[in-house]
N, C-alpha and C positions, 0 to 999 in steps of 0.2 A: 475572452482574454481580459477585456475591458471590465467585465464583472468581479473577476478573481482576482483582479490587480487592487482594486476599490475593496474588497473584501480585506486582502492583506493589508492596504494601507490603515483597514479599521478593527487590522487585530485578529485577522478571524483567518486559521490555517483549513486547508484544503483537501482532503485526501480523495485522488485519485484513482481510478484499474486504468491498468497499463495498456486494456487492450488484449484481444484471445485471437489475434493473426499468426504467431509465431513468429511473429516479425522483430528484427532486432533494430531496436530503434536509434543505431549509431548511423543514422542516415539513408539504411535501406527504405524507411520509410515514416511518417512522423502522426503519433497516435494523441489526437486532441480530447481532450486537457493535458493529457498527462505530460505533452512533451512542451505543454509552455513554459517557458525558462523563468519562473518566478518563484520568489525564496518562501514562499507561503503553501505553497504544491508539494505534497508527500507522493508520489507517484508506485503504484505496488504492483507487483504482479504475482502470480499464483502458483503455488507447492503443491504437491501430493502427500499422500498418509506416507510416504516411504521419504520423505525430505527432499524429491528431486524437483526440478522444475517441472509445472505442470506443462504436458505438449502440447498445448495450445497458448499457451502466455506468452505475450509479448515478452522482451527482453533486451539490456543493452544499457548505456550510459543514462538515458535518461529514465531508468525504471532504479526507485529508493533503496529498494526489500523486496523481500517476498511474506508473503502471507497464506496460510491454510485457504486454499480454493475448490479442491476438487472433494463433491459429493458431501456439500454442506447444506443441512435441512435447512431451508427458507420459507419464510411463507408462500403461497404461491394461491392464485386465484379459483382454481377449480377444488372440487373436490378431491382429496380428504383436506386441500387448504394448506398443505405442506408437503414439499417436494426434495428430495434431494438435488441439488443446482450445481453446475460446475462452471468455473469464470473468473475472472479479475475482480467482475462486482462481486463475487463470493469473496475475496480476498482483503480487499479497502473496508468492511466493516470491521474486519476482525482490527484494522490499525485504526480504526475511527474509534474502536472501544477503547484503544490504548488510549490512544487521545484523551479521551474524556476521564477514564481512572487515571492518568498522571496530572490532569487540571484538579481530580478532586483531591488528590493527596499534594498539587503544590499551586492551590489556590494565587493567583496572581501572576504566574509564569507567562511569561511573554512568548508569540507563538513560534517565535526563532528558537527561543528555550525548550520548548515542548519539541517541535521538529528533531534539535539536536539530543535530547535526551532518544527519543525513539531512534533515529538513525544509529548514535553510539551505544547502543545497547544489543544490536545484534547480535545473533550468535553466525561468529562466521561459518561458513561451508566452502568446500573447496569445490562444491559445487555450482554454488553461484557466485564465483570468482570470475569477473569477467562478465558475468551477466546482469550485474545491478551496481550500483554505484557504490554501496556498504559490502559488497559482497555475502552478505548473509539475512536472515529470517527476523521477523520479529522475536519479541523477547519479550513478552509481557511480565514475566516472572521479577525479570529485572528491573522494570518501571515500579513495580508495590512494593520495592525495598522503603 
C-alpha cells in the first residue's frame, strides 16, 4: 500500500490485476493490490474472446474495467519460449499498453487524466454491468484518436 501510494504521490499510475479466484470483490473477499483504495490504481479483470467475463476473473466494484485475458500469447521461460496463457495478469498488460499509448499522444497528462480517459472510453457491455465499476471493456481505438 505504502509503495503504491508513494508512486501515486509522484505521479505514477499503477495497473493491477484483479485476481483469478472468480470472487466478487464487493466484500466477499479482497484481492491486493487491486482492492487498495488509491486513486492511482486501475484494477483489471479478464474477458474471453467472446466478450464475456472470463470464468476465473474476479469482479465487482473494486474492478475498474475488463480487457482480453484468455489465451494470450506471452513469453514463457521454457521452450518454445512462448505460450498461450490466461489470467487477469494477461489482461493488465493490455491496459498498461493503453496507458502508454495515451501518454504518447498526450505528453504531460496527469495520472488522473490518463485514468479518467481510459475509464471514460470503455465500451459498455450489459455482460459487465455490476461486474466492474465502468460496466465495460478497454477501448484502445477511442484512446488513439
